[in-house]
C-alpha atoms as one frame of an Amber mdcrd trajectory, in Angstrom:
protein
   0.000   0.000   0.000   1.246   3.512  -0.790   0.809   6.573   1.411   1.027
  10.302   0.720   2.939  11.230   3.861   4.771   8.015   4.750   6.996   5.359
   3.255   7.057   1.865   4.775  10.054  -0.421   4.117  10.361  -3.847   5.752
  13.881  -5.277   6.042  15.073  -8.884   6.115  14.654  -8.971   9.907  10.971
  -8.157   9.573  11.313  -4.617  10.936   9.145  -2.062   9.144  10.742   1.385
   8.910   7.941   3.965   8.766   9.353   7.301   7.565   7.192  10.392   7.925
   8.001  12.929   5.219   5.136  15.209   4.203   5.483  16.517   0.646   5.758
  20.284   0.252   6.190  20.948   3.987   9.326  22.014   5.853   8.108  20.211
   8.970   5.873  17.217   9.591   2.566  18.157  11.240  -0.564  16.240  12.150
  -3.486  16.616   9.772  -6.621  14.511   9.412  -4.987  12.746   6.452  -1.805
  12.001   8.454  -3.888  10.507  11.266  -5.817   8.336   8.810  -2.584   7.071
   7.262  -1.057   6.233  10.655  -4.240   4.304  11.481  -3.924   2.385   8.202
  -0.223   1.675   8.849  -1.040   0.191  12.262  -3.658  -2.083  10.667  -1.349
  -3.093   7.820   1.649  -3.916  10.022  -0.497  -5.896  12.471  -2.002  -7.873
   9.606   1.353  -8.547   7.896   2.864 -11.623   9.585   6.271 -10.798   8.106
   6.438  -7.629  10.229   7.954  -8.285  13.648   8.092  -4.654  14.778   7.973
  -1.037  13.615  10.450   1.845  13.769   8.739   5.213  13.366  10.958   8.117
  12.290  11.041  11.326  10.259  12.496  11.945   6.827  12.971  15.629   7.632
  15.597  17.362   9.818  12.968  17.621  12.561  10.609  14.936  13.858   7.390
  16.961  14.163   6.095  20.204  15.611   2.701  18.705  16.476  -0.738  19.607
  15.111  -1.355  21.601  11.934  -3.117  24.976  12.016  -6.039  23.643  10.004
  -6.594  20.785  12.438  -6.713  23.124  15.431  -8.917  25.654  13.682 -11.173
  22.830  12.501 -11.829  21.766  16.081 -13.059  25.237  17.006 -15.102  25.486
  13.813 -16.722  22.159  14.657 -17.580  23.404  18.145 -19.119  26.652  16.845
 -21.086  24.935  14.084 -22.391  22.137  16.302 -23.257  24.587  19.083 -25.382
  26.549  16.602 -27.040  23.397  15.213 -27.634  21.315  18.304 -26.150  22.377
  21.652 -27.096  19.027  23.200 -24.919  16.977  20.838 -22.169  19.610  20.414
 -20.285  18.551  23.534 -20.403  14.866  22.572 -18.982  15.632  19.123 -16.257
  17.809  20.635 -15.474  15.045  23.142 -15.162  12.488  20.331 -12.971  14.836
  18.271 -10.778  15.583  21.290 -10.162  11.848  21.732  -9.240  11.030  18.135
  -5.493  11.284  18.716  -5.714   9.746  22.204  -7.250   6.494  21.030  -5.111
   6.215  17.901  -1.982   6.405  20.067  -3.538   3.844  22.410  -4.125   1.616
  19.390  -0.375   1.772  18.617   0.413   0.960  22.244  -1.818  -2.127  22.316
  -1.330  -3.376  18.728   0.652  -6.452  19.809   3.882  -5.644  17.945   6.717
  -3.478  19.296   6.982   0.105  18.026  10.072   2.271  18.534  10.133   6.027
  17.958  13.441   7.186  16.438  13.453  10.912  17.224  15.835  12.944  15.070
  14.921  16.574  15.794  12.313  18.816  17.366   9.536  16.625  18.787   6.675
  18.617  20.240   3.113  18.161  21.453   1.187  15.331  19.834   4.387  14.002
  18.258   5.968  13.473  21.664   2.700  11.932  22.877   2.835   9.501  19.941
   6.440   8.665  20.853   5.454   8.047  24.481   2.848   5.551  23.233   5.600
   3.610  21.433   7.222   0.811  23.398  10.722   2.175  22.869  12.173   5.642
  22.290  15.603   6.400  20.859  16.731  10.011  20.510  19.555  11.624  18.565
  22.027  13.619  20.672  22.163  16.435  18.104  21.861  19.937  19.580  18.791
  20.555  17.407  16.780  17.903  19.290  14.195  19.388  21.639  11.350  17.533
  23.307   8.375  19.274  24.868   4.689  19.269  25.629   4.161  23.038  25.189
   0.350  23.009  24.896  -0.155  24.967  28.128   1.482  27.963  26.415  -1.423
  28.160  23.976  -4.165  27.648  26.547  -4.681  23.873  26.426  -2.706  20.890
  27.790  -1.228  17.565  26.582  -4.553  15.869  25.893  -3.518  12.859  23.792
  -2.349  10.754  26.710   0.479  13.113  27.676  -0.653  13.766  31.236  -1.046
  10.035  31.890   2.117   8.673  30.279   4.537  11.337  31.532   3.244  10.951
  35.097   3.704   7.159  34.880   7.252   7.390  33.516   8.748  10.330  35.435
   8.377  11.210  39.090   5.272  13.272  39.713   7.010  16.530  40.597   9.127
  16.513  37.418   6.081  15.530  35.340   4.009  18.413  36.704   6.861  20.881
  36.266   7.382  19.830  32.658   3.722  20.004  31.643   2.508  23.052  33.589
   5.368  25.197  32.231   5.656  23.684  28.733   9.331  23.085  29.535  11.662
  22.066  26.684  13.876  19.056  27.408  17.256  18.110  25.995  17.698  14.437
  25.060  19.821  13.956  28.172  17.194  15.493  30.461  14.448  13.417  28.832
  16.479  10.269  29.503  17.098  11.291  33.112  13.329  11.678  33.523  12.835
   8.169  32.083  10.903   9.528  29.064  13.337   8.021  26.522  15.386   4.835
  26.607  18.510   5.690  24.613  20.403   8.764  23.398  22.659   7.968  20.431
  24.721   9.594  17.682  22.521  10.884  14.814  23.845   8.317  12.328  23.069
   5.461  14.751  19.439   6.433  15.350  17.556   3.969  13.161  20.117   1.207
  13.772  19.697   1.547  17.548  15.903   1.621  17.208  15.907  -1.576  15.153
  18.295  -3.210  17.630  15.801  -2.624  20.455  13.273  -4.733  18.538  15.868
  -7.391  17.728  16.776  -7.567  21.419  13.224  -8.609  22.231  11.437  -5.373
  23.146   8.093  -6.271  24.676   5.073  -4.776  22.864   3.472  -3.876  26.184
   3.514  -0.526  27.997   4.715  -0.642  31.618   1.261   0.387  32.901  -0.360
  -2.504  31.051   1.755  -5.033  32.940   0.509  -6.650  36.112   1.939  -5.126
  39.265   2.932  -1.783  37.666   3.752   0.878  40.221   3.825   4.623  39.561
   7.273   6.220  40.165   7.363   7.360  43.771   4.463   5.092  44.705   1.514
   7.125  43.412  -0.946   9.395  45.178  -1.278   7.711  48.575   2.287   7.977
  49.893   4.011  10.239  52.430   5.888  12.010  49.591   2.651  12.616  47.679
   1.048  13.940  50.855   3.680  16.678  50.815   3.520  17.347  47.070  -0.192
  17.523  46.336  -1.357  20.113  48.890   1.482  22.387  47.726   1.072  21.889
  43.951  -2.116  23.975  43.446  -0.690  26.726  45.667   2.547  26.839  43.668
   0.567  26.906  40.419  -1.581  29.761  41.697   1.513  31.690  42.743   2.926
  31.320  39.214  -0.280  31.861  37.206  -2.649  33.779  39.540  -5.336  31.288
  38.522  -5.508  32.737  35.004  -4.771  29.528  33.059  -7.483  26.833  33.232
  -5.365  24.497  31.082  -2.554  24.459  33.659  -4.947  23.596  36.490  -6.475
  20.837  34.342  -3.030  19.179  34.165  -2.980  18.855  37.948  -6.493  17.424
  37.946  -5.708  14.912  35.172  -2.594  13.633  36.909  -4.108  13.512  40.398
  -7.265  11.714  39.280  -5.632   9.637  36.526  -2.983   8.065  38.744  -5.749
   6.550  40.868  -7.459   4.866  37.913  -6.869   2.084  35.377  -5.047   3.507
  32.348  -7.941   3.486  29.854 -10.240   5.124  32.383  -7.537   7.722  33.105
  -7.371   8.512  29.374 -11.123   9.140  29.368 -10.756  11.505  32.323  -8.048
  13.389  30.405 -10.270  13.456  27.310 -13.140  14.978  29.280 -10.937  17.697
  30.760  -9.467  18.415  27.320 -12.911  18.855  25.765 -13.881  21.088  28.681
 -10.781  23.284  28.329 -11.340  23.641  24.579 -14.602  25.408  25.394 -12.954
  28.088  27.545 -12.462  31.651  26.332  -8.804  31.410  27.369  -8.107  28.379
  25.155  -9.923  29.854  22.169  -8.176  33.225  22.468  -4.698  31.871  23.183
  -4.780  29.302  20.380  -6.021  31.916  17.926  -3.346  34.479  18.824  -0.349
  32.445  19.998  -0.658  29.544  17.577  -2.711  30.420  14.509  -2.177  34.194
  14.158   1.487  34.075  15.138   2.205  31.482  12.473   0.191  33.349   9.859
   1.987  36.629  10.554   5.351  34.854  10.631   4.612  33.371   7.212   3.887
  36.791   5.718   0.136  37.316   6.096   0.672  41.061   5.581   3.247  40.782
   2.780   2.175  42.559  -0.438   1.245  40.145  -3.233   3.095  39.996  -6.527
   6.558  40.930  -5.231   9.294  38.328  -5.486  10.650  37.141  -2.138  14.007
  38.619  -1.177  16.774  36.577   0.434  19.110  39.160   1.892  22.825  38.357
   1.777  24.144  41.562   3.341  22.682  44.552   5.188  24.010  47.683   6.801
  23.387  48.700  10.422  24.213  52.318  11.230  24.664  53.000  14.925  26.704
  50.488  16.932  25.195  51.298  20.303  23.284  48.712  22.311  20.337  48.452
  19.866  22.397  48.560  16.666  24.899  46.040  18.020  22.061  43.715  19.012
  20.406  44.016  15.585  23.759  43.157  14.002  24.008  40.067  16.232  20.586
  38.607  15.361  21.191  39.380  11.680  24.531  37.581  11.645  22.971  34.705
  13.606  20.621  34.279  10.621  23.613  34.000   8.266  23.377  37.530   6.834
  26.552  39.650   6.531  26.459  42.990   8.361  28.376  46.196   7.828  28.184
  47.761  11.317  28.824  51.501  11.063  29.473  54.147  13.689  31.162  57.544
  13.872  34.652  55.996  14.117  36.297  52.575  13.994  36.601  52.413  17.787
  32.860  52.953  18.342  32.022  50.392  15.648  34.406  47.831  17.176  32.779
  48.404  20.547  29.476  47.463  18.905  30.928  44.209  17.600  32.281  43.488
  21.093  28.653  43.230  22.224  28.174  40.321  19.799  31.446  38.763  20.970
  30.122  38.820  24.534  26.794  37.259  23.495  28.596  34.539  21.515  30.948
  33.762  24.415  27.940  33.463  26.702  26.153  31.060  24.296  29.284  28.952
  23.797  29.878  28.864  27.567  26.345  27.554  28.138  26.726  24.899  25.421
  24.037  26.480  23.231  26.460  27.256  20.412  29.643  25.578  19.189  32.872
  27.556  19.082  32.930  27.132  15.295  29.386  28.462  14.896  30.266  31.405
  17.120  33.317  32.246  15.036  31.270  31.994  11.842  28.636  34.370  13.265
  31.241  36.940  14.305  32.986  36.745  10.935  29.795  38.077   9.318  29.950
  41.366  11.295  32.333  43.995   9.902  32.704  47.060  12.153  33.659  50.224
  10.274  33.223  53.986  10.009  33.210  53.780   6.198  29.757  54.412   4.701
  30.954  53.224   1.268  30.666  49.632   2.580  26.893  50.085   2.092  27.260
  50.291  -1.691  26.196  46.662  -2.187  23.447  46.198   0.429  19.722  45.745
  -0.194  18.721  47.131   3.225  20.109  49.540   5.796  18.793  49.632   9.366
  19.453  52.945  11.125  19.706  52.615  14.919  21.207  55.900  16.063  20.148
  58.195  18.914  16.483  59.312  19.055  17.186  62.777  17.712  15.737  64.128
  14.456  18.906  66.003  13.465  21.193  63.022  14.159  18.903  60.784  12.090
  18.745  63.401   9.293  22.551  63.425   9.035  22.671  59.616   8.883  19.949
  59.427   6.223  21.890  61.833   4.001  25.200  59.975   4.452  23.602  56.587
   3.769  21.643  57.690   0.697  24.806  59.156  -0.804  26.186  55.612  -1.244
  23.103  53.368  -1.135  22.235  51.361  -4.286  19.249  52.683  -6.214  16.794
  49.911  -5.250  17.904  49.516  -1.607  15.569  50.127   1.340  16.239  52.434
   4.312  14.704  51.296   7.612  14.730  53.398  10.776  14.703  51.660  14.139
  13.051  54.617  15.837  10.865  53.888  18.848   8.931  57.166  19.024   9.635
  59.500  16.082   7.028  59.273  13.299   8.391  57.695  10.111   6.674  60.168
   7.771   8.544  63.058   9.387  11.887  61.248   9.168  11.206  60.318   5.540
  11.062  64.019   4.646  14.861  63.944   4.944  15.029  61.174   2.329  15.310
  61.573  -1.435  13.277  58.360  -1.855  10.442  58.224   0.682   8.862  55.221
  -1.118  11.887  53.197  -0.026  11.800  54.525   3.557  10.210  52.412   6.302
  10.327  51.880  10.052  11.557  48.614  11.570  11.233  48.888  15.336  13.034
  46.272  17.430  12.499  45.673  21.129  15.181  45.271  23.755  16.864  42.881
  24.325  16.728  42.184  20.580  18.139  38.650  20.857  15.273  37.632  23.172
  12.287  39.721  22.054  10.410  38.038  19.214   8.391  41.027  17.979   9.283
  43.612  15.350   7.033  46.527  14.416   7.183  47.411  10.720   5.954  50.997
  10.338   4.610  52.463   7.120   5.160  56.141   6.410   2.643  58.008   4.262
   4.720  57.382   1.127   6.229  53.958   1.936   5.859  51.630  -1.061   5.002
  47.933  -1.276   8.574  47.024  -2.244   9.909  48.521   0.995   7.269  46.653
   3.007   8.073  43.357   1.265  11.835  43.706   1.868  11.294  44.664   5.515
   9.010  41.669   6.113  11.428  39.332   4.325  14.253  40.597   6.533  12.204
  40.103   9.713  11.308  36.602   8.540  14.956  35.736   7.835  16.025  36.743
  11.349  13.157  34.654  12.769  11.114  37.445  14.361   7.347  37.922  14.194
   6.332  41.149  12.422   3.307  43.357  12.836   2.610  46.086  10.271   1.381
  49.412  11.634   0.691  52.814  10.141   2.553  55.892  11.280   1.820  57.657
  14.561   3.691  58.856  17.631   4.716  55.768  19.624   3.316  53.471  16.904
   1.353  50.624  18.517   3.329  48.895  21.255   4.763  51.989  22.924   1.372
  53.698  22.949  -0.029  50.750  24.882   3.018  50.455  27.143   2.886  54.093
  28.203  -0.844  53.867  28.948   0.034  51.024  31.330   2.786  53.080  32.961
   0.640  56.229  33.100  -2.123  54.357  34.921   0.459  53.382  37.549   1.383
  57.080  37.908  -2.317  57.830  38.525  -2.462  55.124  41.173   0.668  56.399
  42.933  -0.722  59.941  42.937  -4.005  58.606  44.421  -1.992  57.085  47.263
  -2.256  53.427  46.241   0.726  51.597  47.829   3.316  50.806  45.163   3.484
  47.130  46.177  -0.260  46.792  45.541   0.116  48.310  42.062   2.895  45.880
  41.124   1.189  42.826  42.612  -2.179  43.668  41.064  -0.480  43.859  37.647
   1.030  40.398  38.087  -2.293  39.020  39.338  -3.894  40.456  36.193  -1.437
  38.389  34.138   1.254  40.932  33.275   4.837  39.608  33.410   6.127  42.671
  35.284   4.487  45.531  37.119   4.264  48.959  35.429   6.761  50.594  37.794
   9.294  47.829  37.196   8.721  48.158  33.451   9.262  51.926  33.636  12.584
  51.322  35.356  13.602  48.948  32.552  12.790  51.415  29.749  14.305  54.260
  31.870  12.440  56.881  33.868  14.323  59.702  32.141  13.150  58.317  28.776
   9.585  58.794  30.020  10.545  62.383  30.838  11.962  62.940  27.333   8.862
  61.474  25.699   6.567  63.643  27.829   8.560  66.788  26.997   8.568  65.928
  23.284   4.821  65.363  23.420   4.259  68.765  25.061   6.524  70.444  22.494
   4.701  68.859  19.553   1.118  68.562  20.818   0.796  71.130  23.595   0.504
  71.135  27.392  -2.792  69.232  27.391  -1.105  66.108  25.946   0.512  65.259
  29.318  -1.097  65.345  32.769   0.786  67.956  34.850   0.729  65.588  37.855
   2.605  62.991  35.783   5.163  65.541  34.611   5.674  66.707  38.180   6.197
  63.128  39.445   8.733  62.252  36.746  10.579  65.590  36.993  10.961  64.951
  40.718  12.193  61.384  40.134  14.732  62.421  37.495  15.804  66.006  38.208
  15.568  66.129  42.010  16.213  62.526  43.059  18.306  61.286  40.105  16.255
  58.087  40.065  16.451  57.148  36.383  15.702  53.436  36.530  17.748  50.267
  36.437  20.488  51.911  34.383  21.668  54.010  37.359  20.557  51.389  39.935
  17.743  53.529  41.343  14.291  54.279  40.032  10.947  53.158  41.397  13.038
  50.231  42.644  16.452  50.035  44.313  18.977  47.767  42.575  21.640  46.575
  45.060  24.699  44.621  43.957  24.091  40.941  43.170  23.157  38.491  44.601
  20.742  40.819  46.430  17.438  41.330  44.594  15.788  44.596  43.616  13.123
  45.993  45.915  10.655  48.869  45.752  12.181  52.175  46.827  10.834  52.879
  50.339  10.686  56.611  49.568   7.740  56.100  47.214   5.348  56.062  50.152
   6.518  59.561  51.140   5.712  61.136  47.765   1.931  61.078  48.302  -0.388
  60.433  51.283  -0.932  56.678  51.399  -4.306  54.929  51.400  -4.735  52.029
  53.818  -4.439  48.767  51.870  -7.883  47.739  53.101  -9.407  50.700  51.249
  -7.994  49.611  47.871  -9.889  47.074  45.735  -7.285  44.866  44.036  -9.807
  43.692  41.425 -10.392  47.294  40.375  -6.623  47.831  40.092  -6.400  44.773
  37.831  -9.260  46.056  35.674  -7.768  49.532  35.358  -4.392  48.219  34.229
  -5.806  45.881  31.586  -8.643  48.123  30.409  -6.448  51.182  29.860  -4.137
  49.144  27.593  -7.013  47.491  25.722  -8.693  50.867  25.208  -5.511  52.247
  23.653  -5.367  49.227  21.340  -8.981  49.908  20.334  -8.056  53.544  19.623
  -5.256  52.425  17.297  -7.779  50.323  15.359 -10.223  53.232  15.212  -7.467
  55.551  13.955  -6.323  53.027  11.340  -2.863  52.687  12.916  -3.376  48.944
  13.317  -5.678  47.414  10.707  -5.592  43.720  11.564  -6.758  42.427  14.981
  -4.243  39.594  14.756  -1.432  42.141  14.834  -2.891  44.035  17.783  -3.190
  40.799  19.770   0.132  39.225  18.844   1.935  42.564  19.139   0.615  43.161
  22.645   1.702  39.723  23.901   5.116  39.567  22.217   5.840  43.273  22.636
   5.180  43.738  26.343   3.582  40.537  27.638  -0.041  41.674  27.779  -1.833
  39.000  29.875  -1.306  36.064  27.461  -4.315  34.110  28.782  -6.563  36.783
  27.226  -5.168  36.210  23.726  -4.100  39.872  23.541  -5.624  43.327  23.837
  -8.499  42.959  21.383  -9.241  39.349  22.297  -9.522  40.592  25.905 -12.345
  42.893  24.741 -13.948  40.296  22.454 -13.639  37.622  25.152 -15.804  39.472
  27.652 -18.018  40.947  24.910 -17.745  44.510  23.594 -20.987  45.502  25.348
 -19.620  44.333  28.721 -16.299  46.080  28.045 -18.031  49.372  27.205 -20.024
  49.185  30.446 -16.817  48.523  32.396 -15.130  51.511  30.711 -18.029  53.777
  31.642 -17.879  52.635  35.273 -14.118  53.289  35.449 -14.440  56.642  33.638
 -16.952  57.860  36.202 -14.483  57.240  39.012 -10.989  57.491  37.520 -11.139
  59.895  34.602 -12.143  60.504  31.009  -9.240  58.473  29.611 -11.435  55.428
  30.388 -14.325  56.668  28.239 -15.203  54.133  25.501 -14.448  55.311  21.974
 -17.162  55.890  19.338 -16.022  52.691  17.574 -16.556  50.610  20.714 -19.961
  52.152  21.383 -21.015  51.382  17.798 -19.674  47.813  18.007 -21.515  47.245
  21.287 -24.785  48.417  19.726 -24.342  46.137  16.702 -23.080  43.087  18.605
 -19.769  43.161  16.700 -16.395  41.825  17.768 -13.022  43.023  16.478 -12.581
  39.751  14.604 -15.898  40.208  12.788 -15.695  43.985  12.301 -12.092  43.836
  11.042 -12.179  40.338   9.531  -8.537  39.300   9.013  -9.502  36.359   6.825
 -11.639  38.235   4.317 -15.218  37.809   3.216 -14.314  35.006   0.793 -13.035
  32.694   3.509 -15.958  33.619   5.730 -18.437  32.752   2.976 -16.611  29.499
   2.277
C-alpha cells in the first residue's frame, strides 16, 4: 500500500521502517490525512505476519512540531457549528474529536507488535505523545533535538495521553513541572526523567531503534503489565502527601489562577494516577474537551498559535513581489540596539556592515556580539565554530561606502531628528538605487523622518524591542509614502532573522509603545491617588502581566519617560501630558536622580548581586498613602488591563493597526499583555464589547475621562460586533466558504 505522507520499508529482519516525510512541507505536522494514514499503517503492520516490529521516524531534519493549524482551527469550527445546530450533541462531538489522537496512540500501544520512535529533531506536542505511546524511544544527541509538551502555552494541555504517560514514567514533581510550564527538554534530560530509553549519535538512530526490537522489546507498555507501580508510589504515599497540597498553591503563585489548562493538568494527573489507564485517558479526554470550550483556550490558540504562524509566514506581505533573500545589510549605529540588531542578523547567516562615527565605536558594537557569543558557547548552546562563523559576518567600520552593495540599511542611532537626518543623508549618498532604508526609531514618526530622504517610497520603520536577541516582535511601520517594495523587503528581513512582524501605520509611539505608556501612566495615577506601590505591582502580576508597570518603567528608563513627555508637550501642547505625571517624573529624574535600572535607582532600588531589587521605600513619602484595606485589588487589575485594551482599540479606530491579529500578537510579544486573554483585542472580544463598554463607563466615572469608551466601541456594542468580525482578518471570501 502507498501513502502520501509516509513510506514503509520492511527489512530482512521483519522490521518495518515507517518514515514520515510530508510533501511540500518544511516540517511534519498532524493533519486529518496524516492521522488516517497512521491508522492504516497500524492495521497493515499488524495484519502482515512478516512484520515483527515497527520503527517510526522522520524523513525531515525535525521529527514533528505537532498539530497543523487547520486541524486546530477545525476543532473550534466544529464546536461553533455544532453549538449553533444542536447544543445538546455539540459537547459529545467535541469530546469524540478531542479523543481522536488519544485512542489512535492507544491503538499503537496495544497493537501487539513493538513500536520504537526514532526521534531525530524537534519533537513537540502530539508528536511526543505519539512517541510516548511507542514501546521504545531512541533520541539523537544532536543539539537541534528538543522535546516538549508546550500546549499549556497556547491555553490547552497535553490531551492525547500526555498527562497520563509522563506521570507514569517520570516522578510526579518533574512531570508536573514539565507540563505546567511547557518546559523544553534536551535528550539527556528526557532520559534522566525516564521519558526516553537511549540517546545515540545521529547516524546510529535507526540502527539503535531496530536493535531494540531485535533484542526482544516487549510490545506492552509498563502500565499494562501486572503489578505496575507509579514512580514514587503514586498518590497515597508520604511524599505525595507533601507534594499535592502544595502543587495547586505553587501553580496559583505562578499563574494567579488565570490559566485553566494548567490547572487541568494537575487534575488529570491527580485523578488519573488513581485509575486504570484506559479510564484515566477518558478523564483526560473529558478535561481536554472542557478546556477547549474556555475563552482562554480559544483566544490563546487563535493568537499564539494560529495568528502568530500566519503573521510569521507573511500574512501582511504585499502580493506579486518576489521574495528577497538578503545576503548583506548595513546597520548604522553600533550602540546597544544597533549592536544587538547586528548580532541577530549575523545569527541568521546575513553579513552585516556595522557603522558608527569611528572605527573604535564600531568595534565596541561588535564586542557586544562577541560577549553574546561567548555566553552562548559557555552555556553549550552554540559551538565555538558556529560562534566564530557568526562573528565573521559582522564587519565594524566607520566607512559608509561599505553600504554600496546592500539591499537594506537599518538605522539605529540616537532618538534625535537632526542626528537621524545626518545619517539618512550619508547613507543615501552611497546606497544602491533599489535599496531600502529602515529606521529603528521607537517614538519618532516615520513620515517626518522620511522628509529627509530623497526616496520616501523606499523609507520604512523597523522597530526592534530590547533585548533584541530575546524579544520576538518587530514593528514594521509604514510612512505616508512607503511603497510595497519597501514593506516586502522589511518583512522578508524580519522573517529571515526569525522574528514575528506586525505592520502598523505611522503615529507617535506606533502601537506597542502607545499601549506600554498607557500602562505606565495608569500606575502614575495610582501612585498619585496614594495606592501603595506594592499593591500596584502585585495587582499587575495578578492580572497576568509579566512585570508591574513601575518595574517596566525602570527597565525602559524613567528619564526616557521624561523625554517622551517633553517631546509630546513640544509637539502637541501642554494638554497632551497630565501635569501631575510631569511633576512626578521631573521629581524622580531632576531632584532625586532616580532614572531606573540603568543608574541602579528608580521606582526600585537595585543593590549589587546576589541581592534582589526591591521597591524604593521613599515612594510612600511622595503622596499620602491609602490604607491597603481601602484599595480594591480587582479594580486595580481592571484599570491596568482596560487602559491598555482601550488604547489598542483607539489604534484600530485611527487606522494605525488594521488587523486584529497584529494588535493581539503585538501586545503579547511586545510587552507581555496577559497572554491568557489572547491579547488586547481578544480581551475585549472575550468578555463581549458591550460588557467592556459598560466597564469603561464605570471606570471613567471614578478614575477619569481616559477610560471613556471610543465611538467605535460604542457602535460595536450596539451592533453586537467583535473586532474579529468587524475587522475580519480572513476576508469575506473565507468567511463565505
